[in-house]
C-alpha positions in Angstrom: -24.4 -16.6 32.1 -22.1 -19.1 34.9 -23.1 -21.9 33.4 -21.5 -20.4 29.6 -18.6 -18.8 31.7 -17.7 -22.0 33.2 -17.7 -24.3 29.8 -15.5 -21.3 28.7 -12.9 -21.8 31.7 -13.2 -25.5 31.1 -11.8 -25.2 27.5 -8.2 -23.5 27.4 -8.9 -21.6 24.2 -6.1 -19.0 24.7 -2.3 -20.0 24.8 0.2 -17.6 23.7 1.6 -18.9 20.6 5.7 -19.3 20.7 8.0 -17.8 17.9 11.3 -16.4 17.2 11.6 -13.0 18.0 11.9 -11.4 14.4 15.1 -9.0 13.6 14.5 -5.9 12.4 16.9 -6.8 9.1 17.2 -4.4 6.2 14.8 -5.1 3.1 14.3 -3.9 0.2 11.1 -2.0 -0.8 9.8 -0.5 -4.5 9.2 2.6 -4.4 8.1 4.7 -7.4 9.9 7.5 -9.0 8.6 9.7 -12.1 11.0 12.0 -13.6 10.9 15.5 -14.4 10.7 15.7 -18.1 12.8 18.5 -20.1 9.3 21.0 -21.3 10.7 20.6 -25.2 9.7 16.8 -24.8 5.9 17.7 -24.2 4.6 15.9 -27.5 7.9 14.6 -28.5 8.0 11.1 -29.7 10.0 8.7 -26.8 11.8 6.0 -28.9 13.8 3.7 -26.9 15.2 3.5 -23.4 18.7 2.1 -22.5 21.0 2.0 -18.7 24.7 2.0 -19.2 27.2 0.9 -16.7 27.2 3.9 -15.0 23.8 3.6 -14.3 22.5 6.3 -16.5 19.5 6.4 -18.2 19.4 7.2 -21.7 16.1 7.8 -23.4 16.0 8.4 -27.6 13.7 11.0 -28.6 12.7 12.6 -32.5 14.2 15.5 -30.7 17.7 14.0 -30.0 19.0 12.0 -27.5 17.9 12.9 -23.5 19.5 11.5 -19.8 18.6 11.7 -16.2 20.4 14.0 -14.4 20.5 13.3 -10.3 17.8 10.8 -11.0 14.5 13.3 -10.8 15.3 15.2 -14.3 15.5 14.0 -17.9 17.0 16.6 -19.9 19.0 16.7 -23.6 22.5 15.1 -23.0 25.2 17.4 -23.9 27.9 15.9 -21.9 29.9 15.5 -25.0 30.4 18.8 -26.7 31.7 17.3 -30.1 27.8 15.4 -29.7 25.9 17.6 -28.8 24.5 18.9 -31.5 24.2 15.3 -33.1 21.0 13.4 -33.1 21.5 9.5 -33.1 19.1 7.5 -35.0 19.9 4.8 -32.8 21.6 3.8 -29.3 22.4 0.6 -27.4 24.5 -0.9 -24.9 27.3 -3.9 -25.6 26.5 -7.1 -24.0 28.1 -7.7 -20.7 29.9 -4.5 -20.7 26.8 -2.0 -20.8 29.0 0.5 -23.1 27.5 3.0 -25.1 27.1 2.9 -28.2 25.8 5.7 -31.0 24.3 5.3 -34.7 24.3 8.4 -36.6 22.9 8.6 -40.4 26.5 8.4 -41.4 28.6 6.8 -38.4 28.7 4.5 -35.3 31.1 5.1 -32.7 31.3 4.9 -28.7 33.2 7.5 -26.0 34.7 4.6 -24.7 38.1 3.0 -25.3 39.4 6.4 -25.6 36.7 7.0 -28.6 38.9 4.6 -31.1 35.9 2.4 -32.1 34.0 4.1 -34.6 33.0 3.7 -38.3 31.9 5.7 -41.5 29.0 4.1 -43.1 27.1 5.1 -46.1 24.6 8.0 -44.9 20.9 7.2 -43.9 21.7 3.4 -44.5 21.0 1.6 -41.1 18.6 2.6 -38.3 19.5 0.1 -35.9 22.8 -0.8 -34.0 23.6 -4.5 -31.8 26.9 -4.9 -30.3 28.0 -8.1 -28.6 30.4 -8.9 -26.0 33.4 -9.4 -28.9 32.6 -6.4 -30.0 30.6 -7.5 -33.2 28.9 -4.5 -34.6 25.2 -5.4 -36.3 23.9 -2.2 -38.4 20.4 -3.0 -39.9 17.4 -1.4 -41.1 14.4 -2.7 -43.2 16.4 -3.0 -45.9 20.0 -4.7 -45.5 22.1 -5.5 -42.4 26.0 -5.7 -42.2 28.2 -6.7 -39.6 31.4 -4.9 -38.3 34.0 -5.7 -36.1 35.6 -2.7 -34.7 36.2 -0.5 -37.3 36.0 -2.9 -39.8 33.2 -4.4 -42.0 33.3 -7.7 -42.1 30.1 -8.7 -44.7 26.5 -7.8 -45.5 24.1 -10.3 -44.4 20.7 -10.7 -46.0 17.8 -10.4 -44.1 15.4 -13.0 -43.1 11.5 -13.0 -44.1 9.2 -11.4 -41.9 8.5 -8.4 -39.7 11.4 -7.2 -37.5 10.2 -6.8 -33.5 13.9 -6.5 -32.5 17.4 -7.7 -32.5 19.3 -9.1 -29.3 22.8 -10.4 -28.3 23.2 -13.1 -26.1 26.7 -15.3 -25.6 28.1 -13.5 -28.6 25.2 -14.4 -30.5 23.0 -12.6 -32.4 18.9 -13.2 -33.0 16.6 -11.9 -34.8 12.9 -11.6 -34.0 9.9 -11.6 -36.0 6.3 -11.9 -35.1 6.2 -15.5 -36.1 10.0 -16.5 -36.2 12.8 -16.5 -34.1 16.4 -16.7 -35.7 20.2 -17.1 -35.0 23.3 -15.6 -36.8 25.5 -18.6 -37.8 28.2 -18.2 -40.1 26.9 -15.3 -41.3 23.2 -16.7 -42.3 20.0 -16.2 -40.0 19.4 -20.0 -39.2 15.3 -20.8 -37.9 15.5 -21.5 -34.5 11.5 -21.5 -33.1 8.4 -20.7 -35.0 5.3 -19.5 -33.5 2.6 -17.2 -33.5 2.1 -13.7 -32.2 6.0 -13.3 -30.9 6.7 -10.2 -29.1 9.7 -10.5 -27.3 12.6 -13.0 -25.6 14.7 -13.0 -23.0 17.6 -15.4 -22.0 18.3 -17.4 -18.9 21.1 -20.0 -19.2 20.5 -22.2 -21.9 16.7 -21.5 -22.0 15.0 -18.8 -24.1 12.0 -17.1 -22.6 9.4 -16.2 -25.3 6.9 -13.5 -24.6 3.7 -13.0 -26.9 0.3 -11.9 -27.3 -1.0 -14.4 -25.0 1.7 -14.8 -22.2 5.0 -16.4 -22.5 6.5 -19.7 -22.9 10.2 -21.3 -22.3 12.4 -23.0 -25.2 15.5 -24.9 -25.4 18.3 -22.1 -26.8 19.9 -25.2 -28.9 17.0 -26.7 -30.9 13.9 -24.3 -30.2 12.0 -27.1 -28.4 9.6 -26.2 -26.2 11.0 -26.5 -22.5 8.0 -25.0 -20.6 4.5 -24.5 -21.6 2.3 -21.4 -22.2 2.0 -19.5 -19.1 -1.0 -16.6 -20.0 -2.6 -16.5 -16.1 -0.5 -12.9 -16.2 -1.8 -9.8 -14.8 -1.8 -8.8 -18.7 -1.1 -11.4 -21.0 -0.3 -9.6 -23.8 3.3 -8.8 -23.2 5.5 -6.1 -25.2 8.7 -6.9 -23.2 10.4 -9.6 -21.1 13.2 -9.4 -19.6 15.4 -11.0 -16.3 16.6 -8.3 -14.0 19.1 -10.8 -12.0 17.1 -13.7 -11.4 13.2 -11.7 -11.3 11.3 -12.1 -14.5 9.8 -8.6 -15.8 6.9 -8.2 -18.1 5.7 -5.0 -19.8 2.4 -4.6 -21.6 0.2 -1.5 -22.9 -1.2 -1.8 -19.4 1.1 -1.5 -17.1 4.4 -3.9 -15.8 4.3 -6.6 -13.8 7.4 -9.3 -12.0 7.0 -12.8 -11.4 7.3 -13.9 -7.6 6.7 -17.2 -5.9 2.8 -18.1 -6.4 2.2 -14.7 -7.8 2.7 -11.7 -9.7 3.4 -8.0 -8.2 1.8 -5.6 -10.7 3.1 -2.2 -11.2 0.3 0.2 -12.5 -1.9 3.3 -12.0 0.0 6.9 -11.4 1.2 5.2 -7.9 4.1 3.6 -10.4 3.8 4.8 -13.8 2.9 8.6 -15.7 1.1 6.0 -18.4 0.0 2.3 -17.8 1.4 2.0 -21.5 5.1 0.5 -21.2 7.2 0.9 -24.3 10.5 0.2 -22.7 12.0 -1.7 -20.1 16.0 -1.5 -18.6 17.6 -1.7 -15.1 20.6 -0.8 -13.3 23.3 -2.0 -11.4 21.3 -2.1 -8.4 18.3 -4.2 -9.9 16.2 -1.0 -10.2 13.6 -0.9 -13.0 13.2 2.2 -15.3 10.4 1.9 -17.3 10.0 4.2 -20.6 6.0 4.9 -21.3 5.1 7.4 -24.5 5.2 10.7 -22.2 8.0 9.9 -19.5 10.5 8.3 -17.9 9.7 6.2 -14.5 11.8 4.2 -12.3 11.0 0.9 -9.8 12.9 1.9 -6.9 14.2 -0.2 -4.5 14.8 1.5 -1.6 17.2 -0.3 1.0 15.5 0.2 4.9 14.5 -1.3 8.2 11.1 -0.8 9.8 12.5 1.3 12.4 13.4 3.6 9.1 10.0 3.9 8.1 8.8 4.7 11.4 11.2 7.4 11.6 10.2 8.5 7.8 6.2 8.8 9.3 6.7 10.1 12.5 8.5 13.1 10.7 6.4 13.3 7.9 2.9 13.8 10.3 4.7 16.3 12.6 5.1 18.1 9.4 2.3 18.2 7.4 -0.3 16.2 9.1 -1.0 18.2 12.4 -4.0 20.0 12.8 -5.0 21.3 16.7 -3.3 18.1 17.8 -5.3 16.1 15.5 -3.7 14.0 12.7 -5.6 14.7 9.3 -5.2 13.9 5.7 -4.3 16.8 3.9 -6.9 17.8 1.0 -4.9 18.9 -2.5 -6.2 21.8 -4.4 -4.0 20.5 -7.5 -4.3 16.5 -7.9 -0.8 15.1 -6.9 0.1 18.4 -6.3 1.4 18.7 -2.2 2.3 21.9 -2.0 -1.3 22.8 -2.6 -2.3 20.7 0.2 -4.4 22.1 3.4 -5.2 19.8 6.7 -8.9 19.3 6.7 -11.5 18.6 9.6 -13.3 15.0 9.0 -15.9 12.9 10.6 -13.4 10.8 12.4 -10.6 12.6 13.4 -10.6 11.7 17.0 -10.3 7.9 15.2 -7.8 8.6 13.0 -5.7 10.5 15.4 -5.7 7.5 17.7 -3.5 5.3 15.6 -0.9 8.3 15.5 -1.2 8.8 19.6 -1.7 5.1 20.3 1.8 4.2 18.3 3.2 7.0 20.2 2.1 5.4 23.8 3.8 2.6 22.6 6.5 3.9 21.6 7.2 5.7 24.8 6.3 2.6 26.6 9.1 0.5 24.5 11.7 3.5 24.6 10.9 6.0 27.1 11.7 8.6 24.9 10.2 12.0 26.4 9.5 13.5 22.6 7.0 10.9 22.3 5.0 11.6 25.6 4.8 14.9 24.4 3.5 14.2 21.4 1.2 11.6 22.8 -0.2 14.8 25.5 -0.5 17.2 22.7 -3.2 15.1 20.7 -4.8 13.9 24.0 -5.3 17.8 24.7 -7.4 18.0 21.5 -9.6 14.9 22.7 -10.3 16.6 26.0 -11.2 19.8 23.6 -14.1 17.8 22.2 -15.7 18.1 25.8 -15.5 21.2 26.6 -15.8 23.2 23.2 -19.6 22.5 22.8 -22.1 23.5 25.5 -23.7 19.7 26.5 -22.3 17.7 29.4 -20.3 15.2 28.4 -20.6 15.2 24.8 -17.7 14.5 22.7 -17.5 16.6 19.6 -16.3 14.8 16.4 -14.1 17.7 15.9 -13.7 21.6 15.9 -12.1 24.5 13.8 -12.0 28.1 13.8 -15.2 29.5 12.7 -15.4 29.9 8.9 -13.0 27.7 7.8 -14.8 24.4 8.4 -14.9 21.8 5.0 -16.6 18.9 5.5 -20.3 18.3 5.8 -21.8 21.7 6.8 -24.6 20.6 8.4 -23.0 18.8 11.3 -21.5 21.9 13.0 -22.6 24.0 15.6 -21.1 27.3 16.5 -19.2 27.5 20.2 -19.4 29.2 23.2 -15.8 29.6 22.7 -15.9 32.9 21.0 -14.4 32.5 17.2 -14.9 28.6 17.4 -17.4 26.0 15.8 -17.9 22.0 16.7 -19.2 19.5 14.7 -22.1 17.2 16.1 -23.5 13.8 15.3 -20.6 12.0 16.9 -20.6 8.2 15.9 -19.4 4.6 17.8 -16.4 5.5 15.4 -15.2 8.2 17.5 -16.6 6.5 20.7 -14.0 3.2 20.2 -11.2 5.9 19.9 -11.9 7.3 23.4 -11.5 3.8 24.7 -8.5 2.6 23.3 -7.0 6.0 24.0 -8.2 6.3 27.3 -6.7 2.7 28.4 -3.5 2.6 26.7 -2.5 6.3 28.3 -3.9 4.8 32.0 -1.3 1.9 31.6 1.6 3.1 30.0 1.8 7.2 30.0 -0.2 8.5 32.9 2.5 8.6 35.4 1.4 10.7 38.2 -2.0 11.3 40.1 -2.7 14.0 38.6 -2.3 12.7 35.0 -4.3 9.6 36.0 -7.3 11.9 36.9 -6.9 13.5 34.0 -7.2 10.5 31.7 -10.1 8.9 34.1 -11.7 12.3 33.8 -12.2 12.2 30.2 -13.7 9.0 30.0 -15.9 9.2 32.9 -17.4 12.4 31.4 -18.1 10.5 28.5 -19.6 7.4 30.2 -21.9 9.3 32.2 -23.4 10.9 29.7 -24.4 7.8 27.7 -26.2 6.5 31.1 -27.7 9.7 31.6 -29.0 9.8 28.4 -30.5 6.4 28.2 -27.5 5.0 26.6 -27.4 7.1 23.6 -24.9 10.4 22.5 -27.6 13.1 22.4 -26.9 16.1 20.0 -27.6 19.7 20.7 -30.9 19.4 19.3 -31.7 16.9 22.2 -31.8 13.7 19.6 -30.0 10.9 19.6 -27.1 11.0 17.0 -27.5 8.5 14.2 -24.3 6.0 15.3 -24.1 7.0 18.8 -26.8 4.4 20.2 -26.3 1.4 22.5 -29.6 1.2 24.1 -31.3 -2.0 24.1 -34.2 -1.1 22.2 -31.7 -0.3 19.0 -29.1 -2.7 20.0 -31.8 -5.6 19.8 -33.5 -4.1 16.6 -30.4 -5.6 14.8 -31.0 -10.1 14.7 -28.3 -11.7 16.9 -27.0 -13.0 13.2 -26.2 -8.9 12.3 -22.5 -7.9 13.6 -24.1 -4.3 14.7 -25.7 -6.1 17.6 -22.7 -8.1 18.8 -20.4 -5.2 18.4 -22.4 -2.4 20.1 -22.9 -4.6 23.3 -19.1 -5.0 23.4 -18.7 -1.0 22.8 -20.6 -0.6 25.6 -19.6 -3.2 28.1 -16.1 -2.0 27.1 -16.9 1.4 28.0 -18.5 0.8 31.3 -15.5 -1.8 32.7 -13.1 0.8 31.8 -14.7 3.8 33.7 -15.5 1.7 36.6 -11.6 0.8 36.7 -10.2 4.2 36.4 -13.0 6.0 38.7 -13.7 3.3 40.8 -17.1 4.3 40.9 -19.8 1.3 41.4 -22.6 3.0 38.8 -20.3 1.8 35.8 -19.7 -1.7 37.5 -23.9 -2.0 38.2 -24.6 -0.8 35.1 -22.8 -3.0 32.9 -23.5 -5.9 35.1 -27.4 -4.9 34.4 -26.6 -4.5 30.9 -25.2 -8.2 30.7 -27.8 -9.8 32.7 -30.8 -8.4 32.2 -30.6 -7.2 29.0 -28.4 -10.3 27.5 -25.4 -8.1 26.4 -23.1 -10.8 27.3 -24.4 -13.0 25.0 -24.8 -10.7 22.7 -21.0 -10.4 22.9 -20.3 -14.0 22.6 -22.2 -15.0 19.5 -19.7 -16.6 16.9 -18.6 -14.7 13.9 -19.5 -18.0 12.1 -23.2 -17.0 12.8 -23.0 -13.6 10.9 -24.3 -12.6 8.0 -25.9 -9.4 6.4 -29.1 -8.5 6.3 -31.4 -5.3 5.2 -31.9 -3.3 8.6 -34.1 -0.4 9.0 -34.2 1.7 12.1 -35.7 5.3 12.8 -36.3 5.5 8.4 -32.7 5.1 8.1 -31.2 2.2 6.4 -28.4 0.6 8.2 -26.8 -1.4 5.7 -27.0 -4.5 4.0 -23.4 -5.7 3.7 -20.6 -5.9 5.9 -19.2 -3.0 7.1 -14.9 -3.3 7.3 -15.3 -0.4 9.7 -16.7 -2.9 12.2 -13.5 -4.4 11.9 -11.4 -1.9 12.9 -14.2 -0.7 15.8 -14.2 -4.1 17.1 -10.6 -4.7 17.3 -9.5 -1.3 19.2 -12.1 -2.2 21.4 -10.9 -5.3 22.3 -7.5 -3.9 24.1 -9.7 -2.1 26.8 -12.3 -5.1 26.6 -9.6 -7.4 28.0 -7.5 -5.5 30.1 -9.8 -3.8 32.0 -12.3 -6.8 32.5 -13.9 -6.8 35.9 -12.3 -10.1 36.9 -10.5 -13.3 35.1 -13.3 -15.7 34.2 -14.7 -12.4 31.9 -11.4 -11.8 30.9 -11.3 -15.4 29.5 -14.7 -15.4 27.7 -13.3 -12.0 26.3 -10.1 -13.9 25.0 -12.5 -16.4 22.9 -14.6 -13.7 21.9 -11.0 -11.9 20.3 -9.9 -15.2 19.1 -13.0 -16.3 17.2 -12.7 -12.8 15.3 -9.2 -13.2 14.5 -9.2 -16.0 12.5 -12.1 -14.7 10.4 -9.6 -12.2 9.7 -6.5 -14.1 8.9 -7.1 -13.8 4.9 -6.6 -9.6 5.5 -2.8 -10.3 6.9 -3.6 -7.1 8.7 -0.8 -6.4 11.3 -2.8 -4.2 13.6 -5.7 -6.8 13.9 -2.4 -9.2 14.7 -0.8 -7.0 17.1 -4.0 -5.7 19.5 -4.9 -9.8 19.3 -1.2 -10.7 20.3 -1.4 -8.5 23.0 -4.8 -9.6 24.6 -6.2 -13.1 23.9 -2.5 -14.1 22.5 -2.8 -15.2 19.1 -0.7 -14.0 16.0 0.4 -14.6 13.0 4.5 -13.1 13.0 4.9 -13.8 9.2 1.6 -11.5 8.2 2.8 -8.8 10.8 6.0 -8.5 8.9 4.6 -8.9 5.7 2.3 -6.1 6.2 4.7 -3.8 7.8 7.3 -4.4 4.8 4.7 -3.6 2.4 3.0 -0.7 3.6 3.8 1.6 1.0 5.9 5.0 1.8 3.6 6.6 -0.7 0.1 7.5 1.0 -1.2 9.5 -2.1 -4.5 8.4 -3.1 -4.3 6.7 -6.7 -7.1 5.7 -8.7 -6.2 1.8 -9.6 -7.5 -1.1 -11.1 -7.2 -4.9 -10.8 -10.4 -6.6 -11.7 -9.0 -6.7 -15.4 -6.1 -8.8 -14.4 -5.9 -12.7 -15.7 -3.6 -14.2 -12.5 -6.1 -13.2 -10.0 -7.9 -16.2 -9.0 -11.8 -15.5 -7.8 -13.5 -17.2 -5.1 -17.3 -17.1 -4.6 -19.2 -14.0 -3.1 -19.2 -14.6 0.6 -20.4 -12.6 4.0 -16.8 -10.7 4.3 -16.6 -9.5 0.9 -13.3 -11.3 0.0 -12.9 -11.5 -3.7 -9.7 -13.1 -4.3 -7.9 -16.1 -3.3 -4.7 -14.7 -2.4 -4.5 -10.8 -1.0 -2.7 -8.5 -3.2 0.2 -6.2 -2.1 -0.5 -3.1 -0.6 1.5 -1.3 -3.7 -1.4 -2.9 -6.0 -4.6 -2.0 -3.9 -6.2 1.3 -3.3 -4.8 3.6 -0.6 -7.0 3.4 2.3 -7.5 2.7 5.9 -7.6 -0.2 8.4 -11.9 0.4 7.8 -11.8 -0.3 4.3 -11.5 -3.9 2.5 -8.5 -4.8 0.9 -9.6 -7.4 -1.5 -11.6 -4.5 -3.3 -9.8 -4.6 -6.8 -11.1 -1.2 -8.2 -11.0 1.9 -6.8 -9.1 5.1 -5.2 -9.0 8.4 -6.5 -6.9 10.9 -8.7 -4.7 12.4 -6.1 -6.7 14.6 -4.4 -5.2 13.3 -0.7 -2.7 11.4 0.9 -2.7 9.4 4.0 -0.4 10.3 7.0 1.2 7.0 8.0 0.0 6.5 11.6 -1.6 3.4 10.3 1.6 1.9 10.1 3.3 3.3 13.3 0.3 1.6 15.9 1.5 -1.8 14.9 5.0 -1.0 14.3 5.3 0.2 18.2 3.1 -2.5 19.3 5.2 -5.1 17.5 7.9 -3.7 19.3 6.8 -2.9 22.6 5.2 -7.0 22.6 8.7 -7.8 21.6 7.4 -9.3 18.4 10.2 -7.0 16.3 13.9 -6.7 18.0 
């Protein structure tokens, strides 16, 4: 053992990386708005979407013209009394000005210019209107087209051959797109600009035309139609229904969601997180650059909210206090009706203590950073729930998973037992997932929250009771039936059932030594130190802890008739990184601390592709490594909306897959949280499909912990 320690000491493996502190500057984040549709629109045909220069979204339907009200509701447009009883056959906005124009069966008009621009037309002749910036008005149908200038008719225009897709205007010119050819109106005649196949949409940028097709897009010259950029079809959905520039961003609509081009990737907007229906039939944008997406059943908006990381923290802190508290635990609600937050009930969970750790920990670091008394109050309120885990059951030092009033438990009814406390029940079968929560909470409260002798003793008593239970029960959590729980096992006979290349062995050894170190430091009782060195020296737990991550691989392990799993469990990452904080900070000596530093760094390097802000901040606060860009990326991308949604990404053609591997990383590049399913830190972020249909919602505490740690560690200014 000493030889290994000296070797590690001789190598400088844990230097703190230098970086410039990141200013918490405002940034834009995409959020979803799903408009409430007027009841009479159920079953209606939603035909077209435009947004005028006042940022009013108009939806043309077979039941008349509708508009958005207050950014929430789509209802009948009755703004102008003289038009309220008339149903347009088409609407458009003028090129550059964004002024709304109407085409009725016998006239066209606009309400701008004091209503002076209008004209009568032969009844039921035209069904499309296009207006350029010079006030040339092109009226068309499948049979004919006529060009007007303001009120005056200029000439009839012969239609080109082919099925019309859309008519566009750019730099005063009119463009006529069919599925096989693009034309431009020149001297009142349609001249061919470009021929292709499967054409579906075009958009313009300077002197280039971007051509969307049923198999990707390409770019041509506006002047002669020559190809400027080859076809790109490694897209989320190559079959494009509409293509559009929004400022400098290129957006695409498809029958299976919308997406935008970003440097080296595409960002995909699909599922009920973003859309009421994945089939996008029309797109528009407003002056803020927000995107409106029309589907056959509704209007949706990608609303880019400007806020800071601190603003997000305030949002989640407020949300948790109002909707997620249960006896001091932070719990996810269960919705009786999918997506209906008003039907939510906060419920018990197997890992109430673990999930609450993220919130409690965040408030500890908030207090350590700001000194706000309210943060301290919140910490002690949640810690009371942790303490009651020990007292609500009759077992000495055994922590319950959770507790509830008699008759109101919701999950895993076979795991519940009656409490000596009248009218209460407690859940047993406590696991290592809960145990590591106790370690982390105790450590940081001792460091940053327990300020008086009485407070420090209170924290010490909590961890002492748990660790004595483990020691006195031969390194097991022993439940009310007198048997070890399935996952609460640190005995060498169990730990060494796993080969050294199976991570559970390394993890459980780390868990036990961490708890013994922590208990010794807080209580000063030699039993904890003696047991720790016995387990490290005589039973090889120290060597188990130092086994490199590069040696890990999955293997089927059976124990006591149970299948203990074959693949990597991402819960192990969560259980490891939360443990690393007390492992490092409560090391018996500097020699061990440096060895632990190498253990932490080794694991952190494996986790880099996940870009996880929690892992990075926990590692920076111990062994000193960090990827600041990933911390900021994760915090900024973390969704405000934590509703559970069913998502699918495996069908995308833009994703570069990699070979199967131990860590279950599926793609070369990590998708943003807005494209992944809603999940906790114990899930695989590279999982492409999954989720559920609006039955629950996470609290946001898993944002708060890395945010406040980053503030405390001065990663964020």
